[in-house]
C-alpha positions as CSV (number, residue, x, y, z in Angstrom):
1,M,-43.4,-50.5,65.7
2,D,-40.7,-52.4,64.3
3,M,-37.0,-51.9,64.9
4,T,-36.6,-51.0,61.5
5,H,-39.2,-48.2,61.7
6,K,-37.6,-47.0,65.2
7,Q,-34.2,-46.7,63.9
8,S,-35.3,-44.7,60.5
9,F,-37.3,-42.3,62.7
10,A,-34.4,-41.7,64.9
11,A,-32.7,-41.2,62.0
12,R,-34.8,-38.6,60.9
13,F,-35.2,-36.3,63.9
14,P,-32.1,-34.4,63.5
15,L,-33.1,-33.3,60.2
16,V,-36.7,-32.9,61.6
17,L,-35.3,-30.4,64.5
18,L,-33.6,-28.6,62.2
19,V,-36.0,-28.1,60.0
20,F,-38.5,-26.9,62.7
21,L,-35.7,-24.3,63.7
22,A,-35.3,-22.8,60.5
23,A,-39.2,-22.1,60.2
24,A,-39.3,-20.9,63.4
25,T,-36.4,-18.2,62.4
26,A,-37.8,-17.6,59.3
27,C,-40.9,-16.4,60.8
28,S,-39.4,-14.1,63.4
29,G,-38.5,-11.5,61.0
30,Q,-37.1,-10.9,57.4
31,G,-33.4,-11.5,56.8
32,G,-33.2,-13.5,60.0
33,A,-34.0,-10.6,62.2
34,T,-36.4,-10.9,65.1
35,V,-39.4,-9.1,65.6
36,P,-39.7,-7.0,68.7
37,A,-41.9,-7.8,71.5
38,P,-45.1,-5.8,71.5
39,N,-43.7,-3.7,74.9
40,A,-40.0,-3.8,74.1
41,I,-38.6,0.0,74.3
42,P,-39.0,1.7,71.0
43,A,-36.0,1.1,68.5
44,G,-33.8,4.3,69.3
45,W,-35.5,5.4,72.4
46,K,-34.1,4.5,76.1
47,V,-35.3,4.9,79.4
48,F,-34.4,8.3,81.3
49,P,-34.6,8.8,85.2
50,T,-37.7,10.5,86.1
51,P,-37.1,14.2,85.9
52,T,-38.4,16.2,89.0
53,E,-40.7,19.1,88.8
54,N,-39.0,22.2,88.4
55,S,-35.7,20.4,87.4
56,E,-33.0,21.8,85.0
57,T,-34.2,18.9,82.7
58,M,-37.8,19.4,83.0
59,L,-37.2,23.5,82.4
60,C,-34.7,22.9,79.3
61,A,-37.6,20.1,78.0
62,N,-40.2,23.2,78.1
63,Y,-38.1,24.4,75.3
64,A,-37.6,21.3,73.2
65,Q,-39.4,19.9,70.2
66,P,-42.6,17.8,70.5
67,E,-42.5,13.8,70.1
68,Q,-46.0,12.8,68.9
69,V,-47.0,9.0,69.4
70,S,-49.6,7.5,67.2
71,L,-50.2,3.8,65.9
72,S,-49.6,2.0,62.7
73,D,-52.7,0.2,60.8
74,A,-51.0,-2.9,62.2
75,G,-51.2,-1.5,65.6
76,A,-47.4,-0.7,65.8
77,L,-46.1,2.3,68.0
78,Q,-45.0,5.4,65.7
79,I,-43.0,8.3,67.2
80,V,-42.7,11.8,65.0
81,Q,-40.9,14.8,66.1
82,L,-42.7,18.0,65.3
83,P,-41.5,21.4,64.8
84,R,-41.5,23.1,68.5
85,R,-43.6,26.2,66.9
86,A,-47.0,25.0,65.1
87,K,-48.5,27.1,62.4
88,P,-50.9,29.8,62.9
89,I,-54.5,27.9,63.4
90,P,-56.4,28.7,60.2
91,P,-59.6,30.6,60.7
92,P,-62.4,28.0,61.4
93,E,-64.9,27.4,58.3
94,L,-68.5,27.7,58.5
95,L,-70.7,24.5,58.8
96,P,-73.5,24.1,55.9
97,G,-76.1,27.0,56.8
98,E,-74.1,28.6,59.0
99,N,-73.9,32.6,58.8
100,T,-71.9,33.4,62.2
101,M,-70.2,31.2,64.9
102,P,-71.8,31.8,68.0
103,G,-69.3,31.7,70.9
104,M,-66.3,32.6,69.1
105,A,-64.7,35.8,69.9
106,A,-63.9,37.8,66.6
107,G,-60.4,38.3,65.9
108,I,-59.2,35.9,68.1
109,S,-57.9,32.3,66.6
110,G,-58.4,29.3,68.4
111,L,-59.4,25.3,68.5
112,R,-62.7,24.5,66.7
113,S,-64.0,20.9,67.1
114,V,-67.3,19.8,65.0
115,L,-68.6,16.5,65.0
116,R,-71.3,15.4,63.0
117,V,-74.2,13.7,64.6
118,E,-77.7,12.5,63.6
119,N,-79.5,15.9,63.5
120,G,-76.9,18.2,62.5
121,W,-73.7,19.0,64.4
122,L,-72.0,19.6,67.7
123,S,-69.8,22.7,67.6
124,G,-67.2,23.4,70.3
125,F,-64.7,26.6,70.3
126,D,-61.4,26.7,72.8
127,Q,-60.0,30.6,72.4
128,G,-57.9,30.1,75.7
129,E,-58.3,33.2,78.3
130,W,-60.9,34.7,75.9
131,G,-63.2,31.6,76.6
132,G,-65.2,28.7,75.0
133,H,-68.4,27.6,73.7
134,L,-70.4,24.2,72.9
135,S,-73.5,24.4,70.5
136,F,-75.6,22.3,68.7
137,V,-75.9,23.3,64.9
138,D,-79.2,22.0,62.9
139,A,-79.3,21.1,59.3
140,N,-80.4,24.8,58.5
141,G,-77.3,26.2,60.2
142,K,-79.2,27.3,63.2
143,A,-77.1,27.5,66.4
144,T,-78.5,26.7,70.2
145,E,-75.9,27.2,72.8
146,L,-75.9,23.9,75.1
147,Y,-72.3,24.8,77.6
148,Q,-70.1,27.8,78.2
149,E,-66.6,26.1,78.6
150,N,-63.3,25.8,76.5
151,V,-64.1,22.4,74.3
152,R,-61.0,20.7,73.5
153,G,-62.7,18.0,71.5
154,F,-65.1,14.9,71.2
155,I,-65.5,11.2,71.5
156,E,-68.4,9.1,70.3
157,T,-69.6,6.3,72.8
158,S,-72.5,3.7,73.1
159,R,-74.0,5.9,75.7
160,G,-73.4,9.5,74.1
161,V,-70.6,11.8,72.9
162,M,-68.0,12.6,75.5
163,V,-67.0,16.5,75.3
164,F,-63.7,17.1,77.0
165,V,-63.8,20.6,78.5
166,G,-61.3,22.6,80.4
167,L,-58.4,25.4,80.6
168,A,-54.8,25.7,81.6
169,H,-53.6,29.7,82.1
170,L,-52.0,31.3,84.7
171,T,-53.0,30.0,88.1
172,L,-56.3,28.5,86.4
173,D,-56.1,24.8,85.5
174,A,-59.3,22.8,85.3
175,G,-60.8,20.3,83.1
176,E,-63.8,17.6,83.3
177,V,-65.6,15.6,80.8
178,L,-69.2,16.1,80.0
179,I,-71.3,13.7,78.2
180,A,-74.3,14.6,75.6
181,E,-76.6,11.7,75.7
182,Y,-78.3,10.4,72.3
183,P,-80.4,11.8,70.4
184,I,-78.7,14.9,70.4
185,T,-80.5,17.9,69.7
186,A,-80.9,21.6,70.3
187,E,-82.7,20.6,73.8
188,T,-79.9,18.3,74.7
189,K,-78.7,18.9,78.7
190,L,-75.0,17.9,79.2
191,R,-74.5,15.8,82.2
192,H,-71.0,15.9,84.2
193,L,-69.5,12.8,83.7
194,A,-66.2,12.9,85.3
195,P,-64.0,15.4,86.8
196,L,-60.0,15.7,85.7
197,D,-57.1,16.8,87.4
198,G,-56.3,19.2,85.2
199,A,-56.9,20.7,81.7
200,P,-57.4,18.0,79.0
201,Q,-54.3,17.7,76.6
202,A,-55.1,14.6,74.4
203,F,-57.2,11.6,74.4
204,T,-57.9,8.6,72.3
205,K,-60.6,5.6,72.6
206,T,-59.7,2.5,73.7
207,S,-62.8,0.6,73.4
208,P,-66.2,1.4,72.6
209,D,-67.1,3.0,76.1
210,E,-63.3,4.0,77.2
211,V,-60.9,6.8,76.7
212,L,-57.7,7.5,78.0
213,V,-57.0,11.3,78.6
214,I,-53.7,13.0,79.2
215,T,-53.9,16.4,81.1
216,T,-51.4,18.7,82.8
217,H,-51.4,16.6,85.7
218,G,-51.7,12.8,84.7
219,I,-53.1,10.1,82.9
220,S,-56.9,9.0,83.3
221,R,-59.4,6.4,82.1
222,I,-62.7,7.3,81.9
223,A,-65.5,5.2,80.8
224,S,-69.0,6.3,79.2
225,S,-70.7,5.2,82.4
226,G,-68.7,7.9,84.6
227,A,-66.4,5.3,86.1
228,H,-62.8,6.9,86.2
229,Q,-59.2,6.1,87.1
230,T,-56.1,7.9,87.7
231,L,-53.3,5.7,86.1
232,T,-50.2,7.9,87.1
233,Q,-49.8,11.7,88.3
234,S,-47.0,13.9,87.3
235,K,-46.7,17.7,86.1
236,F,-46.9,17.4,82.5
237,G,-48.0,21.1,82.1
238,I,-44.9,22.5,80.6
239,L,-43.9,19.7,78.2
240,Y,-47.4,20.5,76.5
241,P,-48.9,16.9,76.2
242,N,-50.0,16.5,72.7
243,S,-50.9,12.6,71.8
244,I,-51.7,9.2,73.8
245,V,-52.2,5.7,72.4
246,A,-52.6,2.2,74.0
247,T,-50.8,-0.4,72.2
248,P,-52.3,-3.9,71.8
249,G,-49.7,-5.3,74.2
250,G,-51.4,-3.3,77.0
251,A,-48.6,-0.5,77.1
252,I,-50.0,3.4,77.1
253,Y,-47.5,6.0,75.6
254,A,-47.9,10.0,75.9
255,G,-45.9,12.1,73.5
256,M,-45.0,15.4,74.9
257,R,-41.8,18.0,74.5
258,L,-38.6,16.0,74.2
259,F,-39.9,12.8,76.3
260,V,-42.4,9.9,75.6
261,V,-43.8,9.1,78.7
262,R,-44.7,5.2,78.8
263,L,-46.9,3.3,81.3
264,M,-46.2,-0.6,81.8
265,P,-49.1,-2.8,83.2
266,T,-48.0,-4.5,86.2
267,S,-49.4,-8.0,87.8
268,K,-51.9,-5.9,89.6
269,P,-55.0,-5.4,87.1
270,G,-55.5,-1.4,86.6
271,E,-52.1,-0.5,88.1
272,Y,-49.1,1.0,86.0
273,T,-45.4,1.7,86.6
274,D,-43.9,4.8,84.7
275,Q,-40.9,5.0,82.6
276,W,-39.8,8.2,80.9
277,L,-38.0,7.8,77.4
278,V,-35.6,10.0,75.4
279,P,-34.2,9.3,72.1
280,E,-30.9,7.2,72.6
281,S,-28.6,10.2,71.6
282,C,-29.7,12.0,74.2
283,G,-27.5,12.2,77.6
284,Q,-26.7,15.7,78.2
285,F,-29.2,18.7,78.0
286,H,-28.4,22.1,76.5
287,R,-30.3,25.0,77.1
288,E,-29.7,28.2,74.9
289,G,-32.5,31.2,75.2
290,F,-35.3,29.7,74.1
291,T,-33.8,26.3,72.5
292,C,-33.5,23.2,74.4
293,S,-31.2,20.3,72.8
294,C,-29.5,17.1,73.9
295,S,-26.5,15.3,72.9
296,K,-24.4,12.0,73.6
């Protein structure tokens, strides 16, 4: 390269740099706004000191509105406040061919979970202290009892269907994960897959064979192989967890009354640190009767 070309490149270099910086700024967001890091604190929320069990904060939160977490189609965290008092659970509908629902106590509302499988349906009930039931219902509506326990829901894996069971009522607080291996029929025998440290409240599938579950006492990871790991332990019971998600960045969020609990991965694989989040406007808690609110 001769001197003329060197001088020409040097003269153009500042312009090239400016163009590069402008392009990078444009890619960071619309109108000059930056895109938040995947594990940044959600907009409108802040970290709150971890409340202790039976503290005034926890007792107040027991009467607060629930915060529900979910992921958008693009994998972005979404937090929505729900009404504290849920609508009454409507009576469950009969499956094709069903005339009755074995295992369901008449006149008592409860949660029914149904999963379509190759030869029929898995049908589970959770009626609280009144009990629960798991059945296989064939294509003709004939039900066969598989297990007697409060069923909280199902998740399909490559090895079989995980069945989450358990109950928290008065002094009773227990749960476990069962698995119904394929093919599922009226002859299926459920296998005990993994214990839980409390009644399961919400769960989400994070891979074809792994699930996150939040109980009344903590958050665990369960694999369809039976491997399980406790990620954190805390008294979540009075906060009634309702949802849990794992973000593409590796953070785990759980929604419950007043709080969103976040688990952040550490430098050690499989280990997390806890953060309790509240809305930025929440500084002081106020409890009046059966209502909890917070203000700056």
